[in-house]
Structure formats: structure tokens, C-alpha cells
C-alpha positions, 0 to 999 in steps of 0.5 A: 500500500502507498499512502498519499495526502491530498496535497501530495497527490495534487502536487504529483498530478500538477507536475506531470500535467505541467511537464507535457508534452514530455514525461515529468518525474519526481521523488518521494520521501518518507520513513525508510520501509514505510508506506506514507509519502511525507514529502514530494520533490518534483524534478526535471526530466534530464532525458527531456523525452515524451517516452522515458525519464531520468531524474536530474542528478542534481535534483536527486541530490537536493531532494535526498539532502532535504529529506534527510534533513527532515529525518526522511529517506527517499522511498520512491519515484514518480513519473508520467506516461503521456500516451499509455496506461499507468503500468511500468514499461519494460524500460521502467522495469529494467531501470528500477533502482531500488526493490524497496521503492514505490514506483508511482505512474501517472497516466495522462492518456485520458482526460482524468489522470490515473495514479497507480503504484507498484513495487518492482523487485528483480523484474517482477511488477506487483501493483499496490493500492494507492490510499489518499489520506487526510493532510495532517503532516507531522510537525517538522516534516515536509508535507509537500516540498517544492521543487529542488533548488526552488525551480518550478517543475515542467521539464520532465516526462 
């Protein structure tokens, strides 16, 4: 299961829509091994492509440092599929860096974006439910962090 607040859910979808026509991407933080997303870090898509994404390395480092400064870890990545369903592509599966991460895909194929999450372990894809939680935010924790470096998102998958 992956738990997203309404604010973080909206931030993910907005970043993905803002990245069109390319794919958009970003990182998610929370407690290591946890199911609740506590921070969202929209990132630039270094691939600048409508068919694949690469989280900009500088944005990754900034997100990781910000998360750690709040006692959190990077626990997942999100990206959009501009013209296909929210299911990991063969490239997504081959490039999944961490079996403990949540892999969130936002399909922009239909008028209403579809948000789904997966675990990818040794090439095996397992969908997990996405649960929308109340916006409570723990004191001292980023409920929804802005883009790394203060830049607006938009370049991305």
C-alpha cells in the first residue's frame, strides 16, 4: 500500500500535467520501509523525452539532502506516461533502482489522470493500492516540498 495526502497527490498530478508534452518525474520521501509519503520533490527530466525519464542528478541530490535533513529517506519515484496506461514499461522495469521503492506512474492518456503504484523486485511487477489520506503532516516534516533548488517543475516526462 502507498498512502498519499490529498496535497501530495495533487502536487504529483500537477507536475505531470505541467511537464507535457514530455514525461515528468520526481521523488517521494518518507520513513525507510514505510508506506506513507511525507514529502514530494518534483524534478527535471534529464532525458527531456515524451517516452522516457531520468531524474536530474542535481535534483536527486537536493531532494535526498532535504529529506534527510527532516529525518526522512527517498522511498520512491513518480513519473508520467503521456500516452499509455499507468503500468511500468519494459524500460521502467529494467531501470528500477531499488526493490524497496514505490514506483508511482501517472497516466495522462485520458482526460482524468490515473495514479497507480507498483513494487518492482528483480523484474517482477506487483501493483499496490494507493490510499489517499488526510492532510495532517507531522510537525517538522515536509508535507509537500517544492521543487529542488526552488525551480518550478515542467521539464520532465
